[in-house]
C-alpha positions in Angstrom: 132.6 17.5 20.0 129.3 18.2 21.7 128.7 19.7 24.8 127.5 17.9 28.2 123.5 18.2 28.5 124.1 19.9 31.7 124.0 24.0 31.4 127.4 24.6 33.3 129.1 27.7 33.2 132.5 29.1 33.8 133.1 31.9 35.5 136.4 34.3 34.8 136.7 36.9 36.5 139.2 39.9 36.3 142.6 41.1 37.2 145.0 41.7 34.8 148.1 39.5 34.6 146.3 37.3 37.1 144.4 35.6 34.7 147.3 33.5 34.2 146.0 31.5 37.2 142.7 30.6 35.5 144.9 28.7 32.6 146.5 26.3 35.6 143.2 25.5 37.0 142.0 25.0 33.1 144.9 22.8 32.6 144.0 20.5 35.7 140.3 20.9 34.5 141.3 19.1 31.1 143.2 16.4 33.1 140.2 15.1 35.1 137.9 14.8 31.8 137.0 11.3 31.1 137.2 12.9 27.7 139.4 16.7 27.3 137.9 17.3 23.8 134.4 17.2 25.1 133.8 21.2 26.0 132.5 20.8 30.2 131.6 24.6 29.8 128.6 25.3 27.5 128.2 28.8 28.8 131.5 30.8 29.3 131.2 34.4 31.2 134.4 36.5 30.9 135.4 39.8 32.6 138.2 41.7 31.4 141.4 39.7 31.2 139.2 37.1 31.8 136.7 37.3 28.7 139.9 37.0 26.4 140.7 33.7 28.3 136.7 32.9 27.7 136.5 33.7 24.5 139.5 31.9 23.3 137.2 28.9 25.2 134.4 29.6 23.0 136.0 29.8 19.9 137.7 26.4 20.3 134.5 24.5 21.9 134.6 21.9 19.0 137.9 21.1 21.1 138.2 21.8 24.6 141.6 20.4 25.2 143.0 22.2 22.4 141.9 25.4 23.5 143.4 25.1 26.8 146.3 24.3 25.2 145.9 27.9 23.1 146.0 29.5 26.1 148.8 27.9 28.0 151.0 28.1 25.1 149.9 32.1 24.8 150.3 32.9 28.8 153.6 31.1 29.6 155.4 33.0 26.5 153.9 36.7 27.8 155.6 39.6 27.5 154.7 43.1 28.7 155.3 44.5 25.1 152.4 41.9 24.1 149.5 43.7 26.1 150.9 47.4 26.3 153.7 49.3 25.2 156.6 48.9 27.5 159.7 49.8 25.3 161.1 53.4 26.4 159.8 55.6 23.4 156.3 54.0 24.3 156.7 54.6 28.1 158.0 58.1 27.4 155.3 59.1 25.5 152.7 58.4 27.5 154.3 59.9 30.9 155.0 63.0 28.3 151.4 63.1 28.4 150.1 63.0 31.2 153.3 65.8 32.4 152.1 68.1 29.9 148.4 67.6 31.0 149.3 68.4 34.7 151.3 71.4 34.1 150.0 73.2 31.6 146.0 72.1 30.8 145.3 74.1 28.2 148.0 71.9 26.0 145.3 69.2 26.0 143.2 70.6 23.9 139.7 72.0 24.5 136.5 69.5 25.1 138.9 66.7 26.8 139.7 65.8 23.1 143.5 65.9 23.0 143.7 64.9 26.7 145.6 61.1 27.6 142.5 58.9 28.1 145.0 56.1 29.9 148.4 56.2 31.2 149.9 53.3 28.9 149.2 52.2 25.6 147.5 48.9 24.8 147.4 49.0 20.9 149.5 45.9 21.1 146.8 43.8 22.7 144.8 44.7 19.8 146.9 43.0 17.3 147.6 39.9 19.2 143.4 39.4 19.6 143.4 39.4 16.0 146.2 37.2 15.9 145.1 34.9 18.3 141.5 34.5 17.8 138.8 33.8 15.0 135.6 35.0 16.1 133.8 32.9 13.6 134.9 30.0 15.3 131.7 30.8 17.7 129.0 30.9 15.9 130.4 27.3 14.5 131.1 25.8 17.9 126.5 27.4 19.1 125.8 25.5 15.5 127.6 22.2 16.4 126.0 22.5 19.7 129.7 22.8 21.4 128.7 25.8 22.9 125.7 27.4 24.7 126.7 30.8 25.0 129.7 32.7 25.3 129.5 36.2 27.5 131.9 39.2 27.4 130.9 42.5 30.3 132.1 46.0 30.0 131.1 48.7 31.9 129.3 52.1 30.4 130.8 55.1 31.5 127.9 57.3 30.3 125.2 55.0 31.6 126.7 53.7 34.4 125.5 50.2 33.3 126.8 46.9 33.7 126.7 45.9 29.6 126.9 41.8 29.1 127.4 41.3 25.4 126.5 37.5 24.6 126.4 35.4 21.6 124.9 32.4 21.8 121.7 30.2 20.5 119.1 32.2 19.0 116.8 31.8 21.1 118.6 33.5 24.0 116.7 36.4 25.5 118.8 39.8 26.4 117.7 40.9 29.7 117.7 44.1 31.8 117.8 44.7 35.5 118.8 47.6 37.8 121.8 48.6 36.4 122.4 45.3 34.5 121.8 44.5 30.9 122.1 41.5 28.8 122.5 42.0 24.6 122.5 39.4 22.4 125.3 40.1 19.8 128.2 38.5 17.4 131.4 39.7 19.3 134.9 40.7 18.0 137.6 42.0 19.4 136.4 45.7 20.5 134.5 44.4 22.9 137.2 42.5 24.4 139.6 46.0 24.1 136.4 47.4 26.1 136.0 44.3 28.9 139.9 44.8 29.5 140.4 48.3 29.5 141.5 48.8 33.2 140.6 52.2 34.2 143.3 54.9 34.5 146.0 52.3 33.1 144.1 51.4 29.3 141.7 53.5 27.4 138.2 53.0 27.2 136.6 51.8 23.8 133.4 53.2 21.9 130.6 50.0 21.2 127.7 51.0 19.2 126.8 54.1 21.0 128.8 54.7 24.2 132.1 54.8 25.6 132.8 51.6 27.5 135.9 50.3 30.5 136.7 47.2 32.0 133.6 45.2 33.1 134.1 44.9 36.7 134.2 48.6 37.5 129.9 47.9 38.0 129.5 44.6 38.1 128.0 44.2 41.2 126.4 40.6 40.7 129.3 38.6 38.6 127.7 35.5 38.6 124.6 36.9 37.3 124.9 36.7 33.5 125.8 32.8 34.0 122.1 32.4 35.3 120.5 34.7 32.7 121.9 32.4 30.1 120.6 29.6 31.6 123.3 27.9 34.1 122.6 24.9 36.5 125.6 25.4 37.8 128.6 27.4 38.1 132.4 26.9 38.4 133.7 30.3 39.5 137.7 31.0 39.4 138.7 34.0 41.4 141.5 35.8 41.3 142.8 36.2 45.0 143.3 34.6 48.2 140.2 34.3 50.4 139.9 37.3 52.5 140.2 35.5 55.8 143.9 34.5 55.3 144.9 37.9 54.5 146.7 40.1 56.0 145.8 41.5 59.7 145.4 45.1 60.5 148.5 46.9 62.2 150.1 49.9 62.8 151.4 51.4 59.9 154.5 54.0 60.0 154.2 56.1 56.7 151.1 57.0 54.6 150.4 54.7 51.9 152.2 55.4 48.4 150.5 56.0 45.4 151.2 52.4 44.3 149.7 51.1 46.6 146.7 53.0 46.9 146.2 52.1 43.0 146.5 48.7 44.1 144.0 48.9 46.8 141.8 50.6 44.6 142.2 48.2 41.5 141.9 45.1 43.9 138.4 46.5 45.6 137.4 47.0 41.4 138.4 43.4 40.7 137.5 41.0 43.7 135.1 43.1 46.2 132.5 42.2 44.2 132.9 38.8 43.6 133.0 38.3 47.3 130.3 40.0 48.1 127.8 38.2 45.3 129.3 35.0 46.8 128.3 36.1 50.4 124.8 37.0 49.3 124.2 33.3 47.7 125.2 32.1 50.8 122.4 33.6 52.9 119.8 33.5 50.0 120.9 29.5 50.0 120.3 29.1 53.8 117.4 30.7 53.6 115.8 29.1 50.2 116.8 25.6 52.2 114.0 26.6 54.8 111.3 26.7 52.0 110.4 23.2 51.1 110.4 22.7 47.2 106.7 22.3 47.0 106.2 25.6 48.9 108.2 27.4 45.8 106.7 25.7 43.4 103.0 26.4 44.5 103.7 30.0 45.4 105.6 30.4 41.7 109.2 31.5 43.3 111.4 32.3 40.6 114.2 30.5 42.2 116.0 27.1 41.9 119.6 25.3 42.5 122.6 26.3 41.4 125.6 24.3 42.2 128.5 26.8 42.7 132.1 25.6 43.2 134.9 28.3 44.0 138.6 28.1 42.9 140.8 30.6 44.1 144.6 31.4 44.4 146.1 29.1 48.1 148.7 32.1 48.3 148.7 35.9 48.1 149.8 36.8 44.4 151.0 40.1 45.1 153.9 38.7 47.2 154.7 36.3 44.2 154.5 39.5 41.8 157.2 40.7 44.4 159.6 38.2 43.6 159.2 38.3 39.7 159.1 42.3 39.8 162.5 42.2 38.2 161.3 40.8 34.9 159.3 43.8 34.0 161.1 46.1 31.2 163.1 48.7 32.4 161.2 51.6 31.3 157.8 49.7 33.5 160.2 49.6 36.4 160.9 53.0 36.4 157.1 54.5 35.9 156.4 52.0 38.6 159.3 52.8 40.7 158.7 56.4 40.7 155.0 55.8 42.5 156.1 53.3 44.6 155.1 50.0 42.5 158.6 48.1 43.2 158.4 48.9 47.1 157.0 46.1 49.6 153.2 47.3 49.7 153.6 48.1 45.7 153.0 44.1 44.9 149.3 44.7 44.5 149.9 47.0 41.3 152.5 45.1 40.6 150.0 41.7 40.1 148.1 43.4 38.0 150.9 44.6 35.5 153.0 41.8 35.8 152.6 40.0 32.0 156.2 38.3 32.0 156.6 34.7 31.4 158.2 33.8 34.9 155.2 35.1 36.9 152.4 34.1 34.4 154.1 30.4 34.6 154.4 30.7 38.5 150.3 31.8 37.9 149.6 28.7 36.0 151.6 26.2 38.2 149.7 27.5 41.2 146.3 27.6 39.4 147.3 23.9 39.0 147.8 22.6 42.1 145.4 24.7 44.2 142.8 22.8 41.8 144.8 19.2 42.1 144.0 20.4 45.5 140.4 19.9 44.8 140.3 17.0 42.5 137.6 15.0 44.5 135.2 17.9 44.7 135.8 19.3 41.0 136.0 15.6 39.7 132.2 15.3 41.2 131.1 18.6 39.7 132.6 17.8 36.5 131.8 14.5 35.9 128.5 13.5 37.7 125.1 14.9 36.6 122.8 13.6 39.4 124.9 15.1 42.6 122.7 16.5 44.3 122.8 20.5 44.6 124.8 21.6 47.4 123.7 25.6 46.6 120.3 27.2 45.3 120.7 31.1 43.5 118.0 33.3 42.3 117.5 33.4 39.0 118.3 37.0 39.0 
C-alpha cells in the first residue's frame, strides 16, 4: 500500500510507560480510516519510548493496520521485566552498586569506568526490540512509497546537541541549527536504546563517536524534525493532561520526597518542551495571519502553512498510575517505596516506570476514548486533504 500524497507527520513524544496512550490513539485512527492498511503518516517522528512506537509503525508502513495491531499486542501484554530487570537479584545488584558508590566512592574504580551508569538495567529492552523489529523493512517501506521518512531523536551528552537520526528517501537533506542536528542514517536497535535512555534510570548508549541519552533532554522544538522532513500537517500525541487543568497551588505541609522530585524532573523533561513549542507556534500563527500571502512570497519569507492537531490525555496519568502501582513486581515496589514512590505524591514517577499490563491497557483505553471524542476533527484532518490549514509554522 502507498501512502497519501499529503505529507502528514505523526509525532510520538516520550514518557516511559505513558507511551501506551499513543497506541490507543492509533487504534482509533485505524478505525476512522477508509483503508486501514494505507499508511496515513508518511513522516514518523519519535522520541524516547515514542521512538519505539514510531519505528514499529515505520517498519510496518506497508500495512498500517497490522502495525498498529502489533503495537497493541505488545503494550497490552507489557511487563516491567520486558523493559528492565525487575527481579530481586537485578534490583539488588543495581542498589548495591549505588550504595557502594555513595558509601565508598573509591570502590567504583578510576576515571568513572566502574561507576554505575543508571539505576536500572534495561538490557531486556534490547532483546525485546530485537524480536519485535526487522529494520530492513524500513527501507522496503521507503522503496514502496509507503514511507517518506522516520526519525529517532537522541541527546548527546558531550556535545549538548539534540540529534534526530532519520532514515528515508535518498534526496532528504540533513540539517543543522542551534543545538539541533538531523543526520541521515540507517536506523538500528542502538538508536532506539539511546533515544529511550531515560536519564538516571537507564544507561546512555554510544552511537558513532558520542554517548547519547533520552531524546527529550535537549529537545527544545519537538515538532521541528517533522518540518525538516517536509511535513505539511502534523498530528501530535501528548503524554499529559493539558496544564490548564492540572493541580492548583496549595500550601504544602512537608517537603517533597525524592520520588516526588524525580517525577517532577521527568515531567519537566518529557512534557514542558512540547507545550512550549506548541505555544510558540500559536504565537507565530497569529503573527503570520497578519501578513498577506503575496507579501510573504515577495519577501521570500521561509514560512509555510502547517495544520497541527494535538491529542492528549483527558485524565491525570499520575492518578491513574496510583491505582495500578501494586501491579509492579515486589522488588520494584520496594525500591520505589524507599524513595516515596508509592506515596500520594509519587504517582508521577510511577507513571513513567509502570510497564505493567493493567496500567498500559488502561492507557490504551483512555487514548482510544480521547481520540474518538475528537472524531470529527480527526476525520477531517486525516481524510480530506483540501481542508484549509488552521495553523502555520516556520520551516525551522
